[in-house]
C-alpha positions in Angstrom: -176.9 7.8 -13.5 -173.4 8.7 -12.4 -173.7 7.8 -8.7 -171.2 5.5 -6.9 -174.1 3.2 -5.8 -175.0 2.7 -9.5 -171.4 1.7 -10.2 -171.6 -0.8 -7.3 -174.7 -2.3 -8.8 -173.2 -2.5 -12.2 -170.1 -4.1 -10.8 -172.2 -6.7 -9.0 -174.2 -7.3 -12.2 -170.9 -7.8 -14.1 -169.7 -10.3 -11.5 -173.0 -12.2 -11.7 -173.2 -12.3 -15.5 -169.5 -13.2 -15.8 -170.1 -16.2 -13.4 -172.9 -17.3 -15.8 -170.6 -17.1 -18.8 -172.3 -14.0 -20.3 -169.0 -12.2 -20.9 -170.3 -9.5 -23.3 -173.0 -8.5 -20.8 -170.4 -8.5 -18.0 -168.0 -6.4 -20.0 -170.7 -3.8 -20.6 -171.6 -3.6 -16.9 -167.9 -3.4 -15.9 -167.3 -0.7 -18.5 -170.1 1.4 -17.2 -168.9 0.9 -13.7 -165.4 1.9 -14.7 -166.6 5.2 -16.2 -168.5 6.1 -13.0 -165.6 5.0 -10.8 -163.2 7.3 -12.8 -165.6 10.2 -12.5 -165.7 9.8 -8.7 -162.0 9.0 -8.2 -162.9 5.7 -6.5 -159.6 4.0 -7.3 -159.9 0.9 -5.2 -163.1 -0.2 -6.9 -162.0 1.1 -10.2 -158.9 -1.2 -10.1 -161.2 -4.1 -9.3 -163.5 -3.4 -12.2 -160.6 -2.9 -14.6 -159.0 -6.2 -13.4 -162.3 -8.0 -14.0 -162.5 -6.5 -17.5 -158.9 -7.8 -18.1 -159.9 -11.3 -17.0 -162.8 -11.3 -19.5 -160.6 -9.9 -22.3 -158.2 -12.8 -21.6 -161.0 -15.4 -21.7 -162.2 -13.9 -25.0 -158.7 -14.1 -26.5 -158.2 -10.3 -26.6 -154.7 -10.4 -25.1 -154.0 -6.8 -26.1 -156.9 -5.5 -24.1 -156.2 -7.9 -21.2 -152.6 -6.6 -21.1 -153.8 -3.0 -21.2 -156.2 -3.7 -18.3 -153.7 -5.4 -16.1 -151.1 -2.7 -16.7 -153.7 -0.1 -15.7 -154.5 -2.1 -12.5 -150.8 -2.1 -11.6 -150.6 1.7 -12.2 -153.7 2.4 -10.1 -152.6 0.1 -7.2 -149.1 1.7 -7.0 -150.7 4.9 -5.7 -153.5 3.4 -3.6 -153.1 1.8 -0.2 -154.4 -1.6 0.7 -154.4 -3.0 -2.9 -151.2 -5.1 -2.8 -153.1 -8.3 -3.4 -154.9 -7.0 -6.5 -151.6 -5.6 -7.8 -150.0 -9.0 -7.3 -152.9 -10.7 -9.1 -152.6 -8.3 -12.0 -148.9 -8.8 -12.3 -149.4 -12.6 -12.2 -151.9 -12.3 -15.0 -149.5 -10.1 -17.0 -146.9 -12.8 -16.6 -149.3 -15.5 -17.9 -150.3 -13.7 -21.1 
């Protein structure tokens, strides 16, 4: 229940349901993936899931949650190698809120 492979599946489910416009379902999947990623210190994929949650929050008009998510992504990516693109995307989203 708390295995990285389950988080990967949940993240993919979030991607698929978000693409279909099922934002509440996607948020639930991403949220569960985030919890598992935090428990396993998987920062690269954690940042990706939090970023996606921020995009959904923005689409839903929850700008406070979107801002919180994008700020968290910038914090995670500051200490993690190879995530410059994701940090830039999060900073761009913050500038567009």
